C-alpha positions, 0 to 999 in steps of 0.5 A: 698789385696796388700802390701799397704792395708795391713800394717796398719793392721800389724801396728794395729797389732803391736800397740794392741800388744804393749798396752798389752805388757807394760801393762802386764809387769807393769800396775800399771805405770803412764807411761806404762798407759800412753803408752798404752793411746798412741798406743790406739790412734794409733790402732784406727788410723790403723784400720781407715786406713785400712777400709780407704783403703778398703771403696768403695765410698765417703760416707763412705771413709768420715767415717773413715776418722773422725774415723781415726782423733779421733785417731790422735787427742789424740796423740801429748797430750798422747807423751806430758803427756808420755814425761812430767811423763818421765822426772817426771816434770808433776806438772811443766808443768801442765798448759801446759798439761792442755791446750794440754788436751783442745785443744784435746778435742776442736778438737775431737769435731769439728772432730765429729762434722763433719763441713766441716771446719775442713773436707769437703770431701775427694778426691782421690790421687795415693794411696787411699782416702785422706781429702779434708781439711776446714780451721780449719784444719791448726790451728789442724796441727799446734797443733799436731805438736807442741805438738811434738815439745815441748815435743822433746824440753823438752827432749833435754833440759834436756838430758846433765842433766840427771846424769844416763846413763840408763836413758840418753839412754833411752831418746835418744831412745825417741828422735830417735823414735819422730825424725822419726814420725816429719819425716814422717810427714814433708813428708806427709805433703809436699806430702799434699802441693807440690801436686798443683804445682808438680803433681809427688809428688802424687806418693811418698809413703805416711810415717805416718804409717810406722814412726808411727810403729817405733816411738811406737816401740821406745816408747814401747821398752824404758820403756818395756827393762829394761837391754837396749841395746846402742842407740848410740852404736846401732845406731854407728853400723848402720851408719858405716854398712849403709856406707858400703852397699853405697860403694858396691851400688855405686862400682855397680852402677859405674861397670855398666855404664862401662859394659853392663850386658846382655853380662857379665855371671852371674857368674861373679856376683854370684861368687864374691859376693858369696865370700864376703859374706863367708869371712865377715860371717868367722873368717876373717870377725869376725875379720873385726868386731872386728877391727871395733868395737875397732876403732870405741867404743873404751871405751867400750872395754876399760871397758870389759878389765879394768874389766877382767883385775882387775879381775886376779889382785885381786888374786894375792893380800892378803894385806887387805889395797892394795887390796881395794885401788887396786879396787877401784881406778882401776875401777875409773882410767879403766873404767872411772867412776865419783866415786866409793865406796867399804863398808864393814860390820862393826859389831860394828856398824851393818851396812855397812861402808864405807871402800875406796872411789875414784873420777875422780873429786875429789866429791864422792858418799857421801854415809853413812852407810847402815844398815844391817836391810836396805832393800837395804842390805836384796834385795843384800843379797837373790838375790845376783844381781848386782842392776841397780838403773834405774830398781827400778822405771820400774821392777815392781817387784823391785819396790814393794820391794823398795816402803818403801824405794824409799828416801833411795835409791835415796840418795845414788848416784850409777849407780849401787849397787854391793853386794860382797857374798861368801859363802852366806854371804854379806859381802861388797857393791860395789857403781859403779858411771857413766861411764864418756864417759855417756855409759851405762854398758851393758849386758855382762859388767855386767856378768863380773862385777858380776864375778868380785865381786864374785872374789872381795869378796873370795880376800875380804876374803882371805885377811882378815884370812890372817890377822887373822892368821897373827895377832894371830901368835906370841901368837901361837906354832910354829907348830900352827903359820905354820899351819895358814899360811897354811890354809892362804896360801891354802884359797889364793892359790887355791880358788882365782883361783879357783873362776877365773877358774869358773866364766869364764867357767860360762860365757863361757857357756852363750855364752857371747862372741861366741857360742860355739861347742857340744865338747866344751861345754862338756869340759867347762862344765866339768871344771866348774862342777869340779871346784865347786866340789873342792871348795866345798872341800877347803870349808868344809876344811877352815870351820873346820878350822875356827870353831876350832880356833873359829873365826865363827860368828854366826848370829841369825834370825828367820827362815822359816824351810818351806822355808828353808827345799823347797830351800835345796830340790830344791838344791839337785835334781840335784844329784838325777838325773839318780836314782830312787828316790823321795826326799819328806818331811813330815813338819807340817804346824805350827812350834813354831817359831825358831831362828837360823845362817839360812846359817848354817842350810842350810849348815847341811841340804844340807851336810845330804841329799847330803849324803843321795842322795848319798849313794841311788841309788832308794826308796825315801830320807824324810826330816821330822820336829817333834816339841819337848817340847824344841826344833825342831827335823829335820830328813833326812831319806833315804833307802840306802845302810845304815852304819855298826853298828861299823862305826856309832860311828866315823862318826862325826869326822872329816876325816872319811870315810865309808869303802864301795864301794859307800863312796870310789867312793863318793868322798870328805873329811871327813869333811861334818858331823863333820861341820854340828855336830859342826854346830848344837852343835854352836846352842846348839843343838845335832846330831845323826844317826839310821842305819842298813846295807842295811836298810837305814839311818836316821840322826837326829839334834836339834836346840832348840826353841826361 
């Protein structure tokens, strides 16, 4: 069994796998189903070729040629239909599509009839059996290539008019795949024609199977990978390295003409080549690749560096208007983009309204306000992820969510919809247009954009806080004014750089800029964890100051306690690692409806769970819920060190910590319980604790029913 005979089997396995993957990803998609039909035809072709190359006699070979053509005949019509669905133009080209299906049916009937006008039999070639064609084979060949080329023409015709760079990138992949398939077909057809005049052309390897393996793989990649790599960059890189390979090969070929290789010691070849290979994988080689990247892909590097530069500049601005102007203008001119829109939450309209907009050519996004109950806002709030608009139609999880809001999403003229969230609250939305270069935002840029969005959200909150505190200074006593300025300054000077430390240490831990050694990962993880801890302490102080100033907003909504408690328990799991400790819950299946601020109830639960896990080395922590007449009582019980009776009285006072070794070792500001108490009281409930030293503690809080 030779590699030549096994190649169709490899192609068969590839096509079956591609069909399975695409149907598994999104069986409801017409595009995915058409692709599955297409690779099904490919699979029939490949299986037929595999059996043909094993055929012992002419009669068996004829049978398998019929099987092969059963798969081959339907490929152009499935491909053409695939392209029309991809371009969303099936209705406009209904007649040509119907003609394609009619021709496919006609040629299928002719093939199955076994008429000699289509195939009169088979003949032997250097690479095995081949069809002996009749007069109807030429019209079939014309039909086959016509619809491939016609589909290609449709793609090329609309290519420049496609607004979405992500969609255009997928179209590029389909174009390249089609060209590879056509080139393979041209080579095989040329062999078939020229062999009558130049017998040596029979030795050229038949390229149909390899070319169509690449073709199917490219089509499959275009609809399966939602965050597709940039095809243009991949082609440019391939061209560069192919050129380098050509230069090296040419140098070796020229050296061969002037050297007697038989008389040369192999070490004179092995050692220089080994040196070159070592150089390429060394840090010096990496610098060489960076220079090639900067030279050939300067626009892409410029986008990445613009995002990093903006992230640094955000922390140095406290003026709200200037901050937004810097962000929007910096993105549009620095990347550059077609346009960019910053939308800020407007409580009076209960919607996210356009606050700042900039465009390269004077034409903006024309964005309208987005209501807080819009599926777009709800999705951004829940996930906190950058939404790539093109993904909505491809990713089944996202498309199902936006099924009812598809028209609303289409009205938003943007490539990316970026959430600006702080402390679990969506404060703004950034609509990012297409790159003027036509390139896509790659995975690395989307990661940095997410870090930038987090930085922007904190900077906007800092600026808002600064303005609020500055506006009230005139009416406050001098001491209060100094306190306000201190809090604003602390928010600006501490939270902003901390967010950069946390964000970029996460980028390093995700290996976006290269691999880390084990020691480097340990150091960076320590920086990330310490930064996160410090940010929690600062947020606690700021939360308490907002409560004291009466600046805290309450958003009442119906909440699901089962879901919320599960989230909190899952978030607390890492704290219990290394301890002989179980986190459990006892929540009735049926609970009365409850309206509260979900974010603040979650923070109360997380504070209580964090304390329970901190002060319990073994045993269990139990979250339970009891429905009372006018309220729901939530309790967090532990089997930890307990609390002395003298300490219970001052437990919920700010900046108070228990006087025992475990409490001193746990750290913190002593604000967690004080903030929780304030949050409960803002809901109209009450909070209290029951405990005995060395016998565990139970914290209770109530939330009034609707």
